[in-house]
N, CA, C and O atoms as a GROMACS GRO file, in nm:
protein
  380
    1UNK      N    1   1.874   7.072   3.432
    1UNK     CA    2   1.882   7.015   3.566
    1UNK      C    3   1.744   7.011   3.631
    1UNK      O    4   1.714   6.918   3.705
    2UNK      N    5   1.661   7.112   3.606
    2UNK     CA    6   1.530   7.116   3.670
    2UNK      C    7   1.436   7.012   3.612
    2UNK      O    8   1.342   6.970   3.680
    3UNK      N    9   1.457   6.968   3.489
    3UNK     CA   10   1.372   6.866   3.427
    3UNK      C   11   1.411   6.726   3.473
    3UNK      O   12   1.330   6.633   3.464
    4UNK      N   13   1.532   6.709   3.521
    4UNK     CA   14   1.580   6.577   3.561
    4UNK      C   15   1.504   6.523   3.681
    4UNK      O   16   1.465   6.406   3.682
    5UNK      N   17   1.482   6.604   3.782
    5UNK     CA   18   1.412   6.558   3.903
    5UNK      C   19   1.269   6.514   3.874
    5UNK      O   20   1.230   6.406   3.919
    6UNK      N   21   1.188   6.592   3.801
    6UNK     CA   22   1.053   6.544   3.771
    6UNK      C   23   1.051   6.415   3.688
    6UNK      O   24   0.968   6.327   3.711
    7UNK      N   25   1.143   6.404   3.593
    7UNK     CA   26   1.151   6.282   3.513
    7UNK      C   27   1.190   6.162   3.598
    7UNK      O   28   1.134   6.053   3.583
    8UNK      N   29   1.285   6.182   3.686
    8UNK     CA   30   1.328   6.076   3.776
    8UNK      C   31   1.213   6.031   3.866
    8UNK      O   32   1.193   5.912   3.887
    9UNK      N   33   1.138   6.126   3.919
    9UNK     CA   34   1.022   6.095   4.003
    9UNK      C   35   0.917   6.019   3.924
    9UNK      O   36   0.857   5.925   3.976
   10UNK      N   37   0.893   6.059   3.802
   10UNK     CA   38   0.795   5.992   3.717
   10UNK      C   39   0.834   5.846   3.692
   10UNK      O   40   0.752   5.756   3.708
   11UNK      N   41   0.960   5.823   3.654
   11UNK     CA   42   1.005   5.687   3.627
   11UNK      C   43   1.006   5.601   3.752
   11UNK      O   44   0.977   5.482   3.746
   12UNK      N   45   1.040   5.659   3.864
   12UNK     CA   46   1.038   5.586   3.991
   12UNK      C   47   0.895   5.547   4.027
   12UNK      O   48   0.871   5.434   4.069
   13UNK      N   49   0.800   5.638   4.011
   13UNK     CA   50   0.660   5.608   4.041
   13UNK      C   51   0.605   5.503   3.945
   13UNK      O   52   0.530   5.414   3.986
   14UNK      N   53   0.641   5.513   3.818
   14UNK     CA   54   0.593   5.416   3.719
   14UNK      C   55   0.647   5.276   3.747
   14UNK      O   56   0.574   5.178   3.734
   15UNK      N   57   0.774   5.267   3.785
   15UNK     CA   58   0.831   5.135   3.814
   15UNK      C   59   0.774   5.077   3.943
   15UNK      O   60   0.758   4.956   3.953
   16UNK      N   61   0.741   5.161   4.041
   16UNK     CA   62   0.680   5.114   4.165
   16UNK      C   63   0.540   5.061   4.139
   16UNK      O   64   0.502   4.958   4.195
   17UNK      N   65   0.463   5.127   4.056
   17UNK     CA   66   0.328   5.082   4.024
   17UNK      C   67   0.334   4.949   3.951
   17UNK      O   68   0.248   4.864   3.973
   18UNK      N   69   0.432   4.929   3.867
   18UNK     CA   70   0.447   4.801   3.798
   18UNK      C   71   0.481   4.689   3.894
   18UNK      O   72   0.432   4.577   3.878
   19UNK      N   73   0.563   4.718   3.993
   19UNK     CA   74   0.598   4.617   4.092
   19UNK      C   75   0.477   4.578   4.175
   19UNK      O   76   0.461   4.461   4.208
   20UNK      N   77   0.391   4.674   4.209
   20UNK     CA   78   0.270   4.643   4.285
   20UNK      C   79   0.173   4.560   4.204
   20UNK      O   80   0.106   4.472   4.258
   21UNK      N   81   0.163   4.586   4.074
   21UNK     CA   82   0.072   4.511   3.989
   21UNK      C   83   0.114   4.365   3.983
   21UNK      O   84   0.028   4.277   3.983
   22UNK      N   85   0.242   4.337   3.977
   22UNK     CA   86   0.291   4.201   3.973
   22UNK      C   87   0.262   4.131   4.106
   22UNK      O   88   0.231   4.012   4.107
   23UNK      N   89   0.272   4.204   4.216
   23UNK     CA   90   0.253   4.148   4.350
   23UNK      C   91   0.118   4.080   4.365
   23UNK      O   92   0.112   3.969   4.420
   24UNK      N   93   0.010   4.140   4.321
   24UNK     CA   94  -0.124   4.084   4.338
   24UNK      C   95  -0.139   3.954   4.262
   24UNK      O   96  -0.200   3.860   4.314
   25UNK      N   97  -0.085   3.944   4.143
   25UNK     CA   98  -0.096   3.822   4.064
   25UNK      C   99  -0.004   3.712   4.116
   25UNK      O  100  -0.040   3.595   4.113
   26UNK      N  101   0.115   3.750   4.162
   26UNK     CA  102   0.213   3.651   4.207
   26UNK      C  103   0.172   3.580   4.335
   26UNK      O  104   0.220   3.470   4.362
   27UNK      N  105   0.084   3.640   4.414
   27UNK     CA  106   0.040   3.575   4.538
   27UNK      C  107  -0.026   3.441   4.509
   27UNK      O  108  -0.017   3.349   4.591
   28UNK      N  109  -0.091   3.427   4.397
   28UNK     CA  110  -0.160   3.302   4.365
   28UNK      C  111  -0.063   3.192   4.320
   28UNK      O  112  -0.103   3.077   4.309
   29UNK      N  113   0.064   3.226   4.296
   29UNK     CA  114   0.161   3.126   4.252
   29UNK      C  115   0.244   3.070   4.367
   29UNK      O  116   0.334   2.990   4.343
   30UNK      N  117   0.216   3.110   4.488
   30UNK     CA  118   0.288   3.057   4.604
   30UNK      C  119   0.236   2.915   4.629
   30UNK      O  120   0.115   2.892   4.631
   31UNK      N  121   0.327   2.820   4.648
   31UNK     CA  122   0.292   2.679   4.665
   31UNK      C  123   0.357   2.621   4.790
   31UNK      O  124   0.458   2.672   4.838
   32UNK      N  125   0.298   2.514   4.842
   32UNK     CA  126   0.358   2.442   4.955
   32UNK      C  127   0.494   2.390   4.913
   32UNK      O  128   0.513   2.345   4.800
   33UNK      N  129   0.588   2.396   5.006
   33UNK     CA  130   0.723   2.348   4.978
   33UNK      C  131   0.820   2.457   4.934
   33UNK      O  132   0.940   2.433   4.928
   34UNK      N  133   0.770   2.576   4.903
   34UNK     CA  134   0.857   2.687   4.864
   34UNK      C  135   0.938   2.734   4.985
   34UNK      O  136   0.890   2.728   5.099
   35UNK      N  137   1.057   2.779   4.960
   35UNK     CA  138   1.142   2.833   5.066
   35UNK      C  139   1.098   2.975   5.102
   35UNK      O  140   1.043   3.047   5.018
   36UNK      N  141   1.123   3.014   5.225
   36UNK     CA  142   1.088   3.148   5.275
   36UNK      C  143   1.149   3.257   5.187
   36UNK      O  144   1.082   3.356   5.156
   37UNK      N  145   1.273   3.240   5.149
   37UNK     CA  146   1.340   3.338   5.065
   37UNK      C  147   1.277   3.353   4.928
   37UNK      O  148   1.272   3.463   4.874
   38UNK      N  149   1.229   3.242   4.873
   38UNK     CA  150   1.163   3.247   4.743
   38UNK      C  151   1.031   3.324   4.751
   38UNK      O  152   0.996   3.399   4.660
   39UNK      N  153   0.959   3.306   4.862
   39UNK     CA  154   0.834   3.380   4.882
   39UNK      C  155   0.864   3.530   4.893
   39UNK      O  156   0.796   3.611   4.831
   40UNK      N  157   0.966   3.565   4.970
   40UNK     CA  158   1.005   3.705   4.984
   40UNK      C  159   1.045   3.765   4.849
   40UNK      O  160   1.010   3.879   4.818
   41UNK      N  161   1.116   3.688   4.769
   41UNK     CA  162   1.159   3.735   4.638
   41UNK      C  163   1.040   3.757   4.544
   41UNK      O  164   1.038   3.854   4.469
   42UNK      N  165   0.941   3.666   4.548
   42UNK     CA  166   0.827   3.675   4.457
   42UNK      C  167   0.726   3.782   4.497
   42UNK      O  168   0.681   3.859   4.412
   43UNK      N  169   0.691   3.790   4.626
   43UNK     CA  170   0.583   3.880   4.666
   43UNK      C  171   0.621   3.981   4.773
   43UNK      O  172   0.537   4.061   4.814
   44UNK      N  173   0.744   3.980   4.819
   44UNK     CA  174   0.790   4.081   4.913
   44UNK      C  175   0.760   4.049   5.058
   44UNK      O  176   0.709   3.942   5.092
   45UNK      N  177   0.791   4.144   5.143
   45UNK     CA  178   0.771   4.128   5.287
   45UNK      C  179   0.622   4.124   5.320
   45UNK      O  180   0.542   4.189   5.252
   46UNK      N  181   0.586   4.048   5.422
   46UNK     CA  182   0.444   4.042   5.460
   46UNK      C  183   0.401   4.171   5.529
   46UNK      O  184   0.483   4.246   5.582
   47UNK      N  185   0.270   4.195   5.528
   47UNK     CA  186   0.216   4.311   5.598
   47UNK      C  187   0.212   4.287   5.748
   47UNK      O  188   0.216   4.382   5.826
   48UNK      N  189   0.202   4.159   5.788
   48UNK     CA  190   0.198   4.123   5.930
   48UNK      C  191   0.262   3.986   5.947
   48UNK      O  192   0.243   3.897   5.865
   49UNK      N  193   0.340   3.970   6.054
   49UNK     CA  194   0.405   3.844   6.084
   49UNK      C  195   0.372   3.801   6.226
   49UNK      O  196   0.381   3.881   6.319
   50UNK      N  197   0.332   3.675   6.243
   50UNK     CA  198   0.298   3.621   6.375
   50UNK      C  199   0.376   3.493   6.397
   50UNK      O  200   0.380   3.407   6.308
   51UNK      N  201   0.436   3.480   6.514
   51UNK     CA  202   0.506   3.356   6.548
   51UNK      C  203   0.408   3.262   6.617
   51UNK      O  204   0.350   3.296   6.720
   52UNK      N  205   0.390   3.144   6.559
   52UNK     CA  206   0.302   3.043   6.615
   52UNK      C  207   0.379   2.962   6.719
   52UNK      O  208   0.330   2.935   6.828
   53UNK      N  209   0.502   2.923   6.682
   53UNK     CA  210   0.588   2.848   6.775
   53UNK      C  211   0.731   2.894   6.753
   53UNK      O  212   0.782   2.893   6.641
   54UNK      N  213   0.794   2.934   6.861
   54UNK     CA  214   0.932   2.981   6.857
   54UNK      C  215   1.004   2.932   6.983
   54UNK      O  216   1.039   3.010   7.071
   55UNK      N  217   1.024   2.799   6.988
   55UNK     CA  218   1.085   2.735   7.104
   55UNK      C  219   1.224   2.686   7.065
   55UNK      O  220   1.242   2.625   6.960
   56UNK      N  221   1.321   2.713   7.149
   56UNK     CA  222   1.458   2.671   7.122
   56UNK      C  223   1.464   2.519   7.105
   56UNK      O  224   1.411   2.445   7.187
   57UNK      N  225   1.528   2.475   6.998
   57UNK     CA  226   1.542   2.333   6.972
   57UNK      C  227   1.431   2.274   6.886
   57UNK      O  228   1.439   2.158   6.848
   58UNK      N  229   1.330   2.352   6.855
   58UNK     CA  230   1.221   2.304   6.769
   58UNK      C  231   1.214   2.393   6.645
   58UNK      O  232   1.262   2.506   6.643
   59UNK      N  233   1.152   2.339   6.543
   59UNK     CA  234   1.137   2.415   6.419
   59UNK      C  235   1.048   2.536   6.442
   59UNK      O  236   0.940   2.525   6.501
   60UNK      N  237   1.093   2.652   6.396
   60UNK     CA  238   1.015   2.775   6.409
   60UNK      C  239   0.894   2.769   6.316
   60UNK      O  240   0.906   2.728   6.201
   61UNK      N  241   0.779   2.811   6.368
   61UNK     CA  242   0.658   2.816   6.287
   61UNK      C  243   0.601   2.956   6.296
   61UNK      O  244   0.582   3.010   6.405
   62UNK      N  245   0.572   3.014   6.179
   62UNK     CA  246   0.519   3.150   6.178
   62UNK      C  247   0.417   3.166   6.066
   62UNK      O  248   0.409   3.085   5.974
   63UNK      N  249   0.341   3.272   6.077
   63UNK     CA  250   0.236   3.302   5.981
   63UNK      C  251   0.260   3.440   5.923
   63UNK      O  252   0.284   3.536   5.997
   64UNK      N  253   0.255   3.449   5.791
   64UNK     CA  254   0.269   3.578   5.722
   64UNK      C  255   0.134   3.615   5.663
   64UNK      O  256   0.069   3.533   5.598
   65UNK      N  257   0.093   3.738   5.686
   65UNK     CA  258  -0.033   3.787   5.632
   65UNK      C  259  -0.007   3.898   5.533
   65UNK      O  260   0.067   3.993   5.560
   66UNK      N  261  -0.069   3.885   5.416
   66UNK     CA  262  -0.064   3.988   5.313
   66UNK      C  263  -0.205   4.044   5.300
   66UNK      O  264  -0.297   3.973   5.261
   67UNK      N  265  -0.221   4.171   5.332
   67UNK     CA  266  -0.352   4.235   5.326
   67UNK      C  267  -0.398   4.248   5.180
   67UNK      O  268  -0.317   4.239   5.088
   68UNK      N  269  -0.528   4.269   5.160
   68UNK     CA  270  -0.578   4.283   5.023
   68UNK      C  271  -0.502   4.391   4.945
   68UNK      O  272  -0.466   4.496   4.998
   69UNK      N  273  -0.479   4.361   4.820
   69UNK     CA  274  -0.404   4.447   4.728
   69UNK      C  275  -0.505   4.526   4.645
   69UNK      O  276  -0.615   4.477   4.620
   70UNK      N  277  -0.470   4.645   4.602
   70UNK     CA  278  -0.566   4.727   4.528
   70UNK      C  279  -0.610   4.661   4.397
   70UNK      O  280  -0.718   4.691   4.346
   71UNK      N  281  -0.529   4.571   4.342
   71UNK     CA  282  -0.569   4.499   4.220
   71UNK      C  283  -0.647   4.372   4.251
   71UNK      O  284  -0.702   4.309   4.160
   72UNK      N  285  -0.652   4.334   4.378
   72UNK     CA  286  -0.728   4.218   4.424
   72UNK      C  287  -0.783   4.256   4.562
   72UNK      O  288  -0.741   4.199   4.662
   73UNK      N  289  -0.878   4.352   4.568
   73UNK     CA  290  -0.915   4.418   4.692
   73UNK      C  291  -0.992   4.334   4.794
   73UNK      O  292  -1.014   4.380   4.906
   74UNK      N  293  -1.032   4.214   4.760
   74UNK     CA  294  -1.110   4.135   4.855
   74UNK      C  295  -1.035   4.013   4.908
   74UNK      O  296  -1.089   3.941   4.992
   75UNK      N  297  -0.913   3.989   4.863
   75UNK     CA  298  -0.844   3.866   4.900
   75UNK      C  299  -0.732   3.891   5.001
   75UNK      O  300  -0.640   3.968   4.976
   76UNK      N  301  -0.744   3.823   5.115
   76UNK     CA  302  -0.643   3.824   5.221
   76UNK      C  303  -0.564   3.696   5.206
   76UNK      O  304  -0.623   3.588   5.199
   77UNK      N  305  -0.432   3.704   5.202
   77UNK     CA  306  -0.347   3.586   5.185
   77UNK      C  307  -0.270   3.560   5.313
   77UNK      O  308  -0.202   3.649   5.364
   78UNK      N  309  -0.282   3.437   5.366
   78UNK     CA  310  -0.211   3.397   5.488
   78UNK      C  311  -0.124   3.277   5.454
   78UNK      O  312  -0.173   3.174   5.407
   79UNK      N  313   0.006   3.290   5.479
   79UNK     CA  314   0.102   3.184   5.449
   79UNK      C  315   0.163   3.137   5.579
   79UNK      O  316   0.212   3.218   5.658
   80UNK      N  317   0.159   3.006   5.603
   80UNK     CA  318   0.220   2.948   5.723
   80UNK      C  319   0.351   2.882   5.684
   80UNK      O  320   0.357   2.803   5.590
   81UNK      N  321   0.457   2.916   5.758
   81UNK     CA  322   0.590   2.862   5.731
   81UNK      C  323   0.637   2.783   5.853
   81UNK      O  324   0.618   2.824   5.967
   82UNK      N  325   0.700   2.668   5.827
   82UNK     CA  326   0.760   2.588   5.934
   82UNK      C  327   0.903   2.558   5.892
   82UNK      O  328   0.926   2.499   5.786
   83UNK      N  329   0.997   2.597   5.973
   83UNK     CA  330   1.140   2.578   5.945
   83UNK      C  331   1.179   2.640   5.811
   83UNK      O  332   1.263   2.585   5.739
   84UNK      N  333   1.118   2.755   5.777
   84UNK     CA  334   1.155   2.828   5.656
   84UNK      C  335   1.095   2.774   5.528
   84UNK      O  336   1.139   2.810   5.419
   85UNK      N  337   0.992   2.687   5.540
   85UNK     CA  338   0.928   2.627   5.423
   85UNK      C  339   0.777   2.648   5.433
   85UNK      O  340   0.720   2.634   5.541
   86UNK      N  341   0.712   2.681   5.322
   86UNK     CA  342   0.567   2.701   5.319
   86UNK      C  343   0.497   2.567   5.342
   86UNK      O  344   0.521   2.470   5.271
   87UNK      N  345   0.409   2.564   5.445
   87UNK     CA  346   0.333   2.442   5.474
   87UNK      C  347   0.184   2.462   5.452
   87UNK      O  348   0.110   2.363   5.442
   88UNK      N  349   0.137   2.586   5.444
   88UNK     CA  350  -0.005   2.612   5.424
   88UNK      C  351  -0.024   2.750   5.362
   88UNK      O  352   0.048   2.844   5.396
   89UNK      N  353  -0.122   2.760   5.271
   89UNK     CA  354  -0.158   2.888   5.209
   89UNK      C  355  -0.309   2.902   5.219
   89UNK      O  356  -0.383   2.813   5.177
   90UNK      N  357  -0.355   3.013   5.275
   90UNK     CA  358  -0.499   3.042   5.282
   90UNK      C  359  -0.524   3.171   5.206
   90UNK      O  360  -0.455   3.270   5.224
   91UNK      N  361  -0.623   3.168   5.122
   91UNK     CA  362  -0.668   3.289   5.052
   91UNK      C  363  -0.811   3.308   5.090
   91UNK      O  364  -0.898   3.230   5.051
   92UNK      N  365  -0.837   3.412   5.168
   92UNK     CA  366  -0.972   3.438   5.220
   92UNK      C  367  -1.030   3.562   5.156
   92UNK      O  368  -0.959   3.659   5.127
   93UNK      N  369  -1.161   3.558   5.133
   93UNK     CA  370  -1.232   3.675   5.084
   93UNK      C  371  -1.262   3.763   5.204
   93UNK      O  372  -1.331   3.721   5.297
   94UNK      N  373  -1.211   3.885   5.203
   94UNK     CA  374  -1.231   3.981   5.312
   94UNK      C  375  -1.324   4.092   5.263
   94UNK      O  376  -1.293   4.161   5.165
   95UNK      N  377  -1.435   4.108   5.330
   95UNK     CA  378  -1.530   4.212   5.288
   95UNK      C  379  -1.549   4.316   5.394
   95UNK      O  380  -1.626   4.410   5.376
   0.00000   0.00000   0.00000
């Protein structure tokens, strides 16, 4: 019983590290026209979300920011969504 907890922690940490490694590479595969849900499925929740336009009766426009990843430490990714669809992707070098 005492060996089960450390093994479980090890496998959980190993699977989390693998998920993070995929995240950095998958950011470059985001394309215009992708649905919001598909972006969430591929690269996860954004580190920061900003509403550009949120007026009743108009299409919602927002910006998702993904901070630099440890496997890609200089690249900031900003995705703009309008009505739940990707309309712009910016990848900036952050130093």
